[in-house]
N, C-alpha and C positions, 0 to 999 in steps of 0.2 A: 612731449607728445602724452606722456603719463598724466600730465596736469589737464590737459585737453579732454583726455578720456574720463578722468575722474569728474571733470565739470560737466561733462556730457551725461554721465551716469546721474549726478545730482539732479540735472534739469529734467531727464526723463523720468526718475522716479518721484521728484516733486511733482511734475505735472499729473502722472498717474495717480499720485495720492488724491488729489484735489478733483480730478477729471478722468476717473478711470474708463475703460471702454464700456459703452452701454451695451447690455446684452438684449438681443432681439427677443420678442415674443416666441416662446418655444411651443412645439407640437402640443406637449402636455398642459400647456397653458390653454390652448384652444380647445382641448377636450374638457377641462373644468369649466370654461366659460361657456361651451355650447350646451353641455349637459350636466349644469349645475344642480339640477333637481334630484339626480341621482345620489348626490352627496348630501342631501337634505338642506339646501340653501338656495337662494335665489341672489343673482348678482348683478348689479347695475354699475355701469360707468358714470361718473359725475365729475366736476372740477369746481373749485372755489372761484370767487371773483377775481383772485390773483392768477387763475389760471393754473392751480396745482391740481393735477389728474389724481383721482382716488377711486377705488372701488367701495361700493356699499354693499354690504353682504348681511343678509338676515336669514333666519331659519325659515324653511319652507314646509309648512305643515301638510300642504297638499300633497308633497312627494313622498313625505314620511321620512324616518330616520335612516341615515346610512348605517351600515354595519358599525363603522367605527364610533359613531355618534352613539348607537344603541349600548355598544361596550362600555364607553364613557359613562353615560348614565347609570349602567349597572354597577360600575365600579364605585361611583360616588354614592350610590343609594345604600350599598353594602357597608361604606365606611359612615354610615348616619347622616348624610346630607340629605335634606328635604327638597326636591326638585318640583318646581312647577311643570305643569303640561307641556309638552313639546310645541314650540312656536309662541309661547307666551314671554315677552320681552321682560328682562330684567334689568337691563343696562346697557351701556354703549363702551365699546373698546376700540382704542385707536392702535393699529398694529404698524410697527415700523421693521422694514426689512433690512438687511446687511449691505456691506459694501459690495459692489458688482451686482447687487441683486435688483429686483423689481417687484412691484406690488403684487403682481400675479403669483409670486413664489410662496405669498403667504395664505393663499388659498386653502392648503390642506391645514394649517393651523386655524385658520377662521371656522373651518368645518367643526372642529372640536368646541370652540367657544359656543358658536351658534347652536349646537346640540344642547347646551345648558341654559341658552336664554338670552345670549348676549349678542347684540348688533354689533357688527364689525365694520369699522372704516380704515382702508388701507392706502395711504397716499404713496406715491412715488417721491422719494428724498430727492434733493438737488441733485443734478449731474447723473441721475438716473432714470431707467425707463422714459417716460414721456415729459419728466419735468422740464420746464423751459429754462432753468438756470444751468449756467455751465460748469459751474464749481460747487462743491460741498465742502463745508468747513467743520463737519462732525458735531454739529450742533452749537458751534460757536459763533456763527454768522448772525449778523443783526437781526435778521428776520426768522432764523431758525428755531428760536426759542417760542415762537408763536403758530409754528406750522400746525402742531396738534390741536391746538385751541381754534384755530381758522377752520380746519376741516370738520371739526365737531360742530362749531357754529353753523357752517354753510350747509352741512347735510341735515341738522335739526330744523333749520328755517325753510329749507327746500320741502321738506315732508312733513312738518309740523308735528314733531313729536318732542317729548321732553329731553332736553340734553343731559340731565342729572338722572342717576348717578353715572359717573365716566370714570374711565382708567386709561393709562396708556402701557404699551407693552413693546420692547424692542430687543432685538438681538444684534450682537457685534457692534457695528457702527449705529445700527438703531438705537441701542442701549444709550449712546450717548446724546440723542435726541430726547428720550426719555427722562434722563438727568436733567437736562435743560429745561424741558417742558415742566418738570416738577418745580424747579428752582424759580421759574418765571411765573407760573400761575399755579400756586399750591391749592388755591381756592377752587380750581376748577375740578381738579382730579381727586377721586376716592382713593386711588392707589396707584402705583407704577411698578412693573416688572422689567427686570434688565437681566437678559440672558446672555452669557458668554460674550461679556463686553471688557471694557477697561476704564480705569479711573484716571489715567495719566498716559496722554498720547505720546510724549516723549520717549518714555519708557518703551511704548511699543515700537516706535521708530529705531531705538537703539538696539533692540533685540533682532529685528530685521536686518539692520545694518552689518550686524556681526556675522550673519548668515552669509551676506553677499560680498562684503569687503572688510574681512577681519583686520587687515593691517590699519585700516583707517576709518574704524567703524564710528567712533565718535565724532570725528570731523563730518564724515558723510551723513550721519543722522542730523547733525545741526545745519548743513547745508541743504537737506531735503526741507 
């Protein structure tokens, strides 16, 4: 009986790891999408040829800076950074959300980058949001290293702007996609930023296993 229970837990957490429950669109997401001008941005939904959905977010000079955008520009100016007029584009940033997240979660972060002249492209990662794939392999899947480049190329071709300079930014699980993107296509990206992520997934699994099944943590982690 214990062996069956143990096996059931392994299967459950293994499935949950690669196919976590998808979060529905939240009310605050709708507020951001419906009134993006108050945040100093304009937002469009789009998708690549491979049907990867993404948000295209740009500064909106007609609506003016948001309070957070204004504060950020003031702080950067005080530090000696020379900023271009608000709305003048300096480059493109592909943003990756974390596990159990979705692209709309990144709008408050995009607001800040847009305030200093960066266009933001925010895709849903596999098995998240509206992405058609049912499993995510934390950047290790056959096509996952190309995801950021595909989104960048699709958006630049659709709207006819220069794709370079471009960078990638990701938090938690999104950080693993940044690492893979930089490895696969270093010529595309001027830089990459990884926030609160990991460099070794088995170590993360071991830590989590010790919290859930202390007596058989190593076996549980290997099984998952």
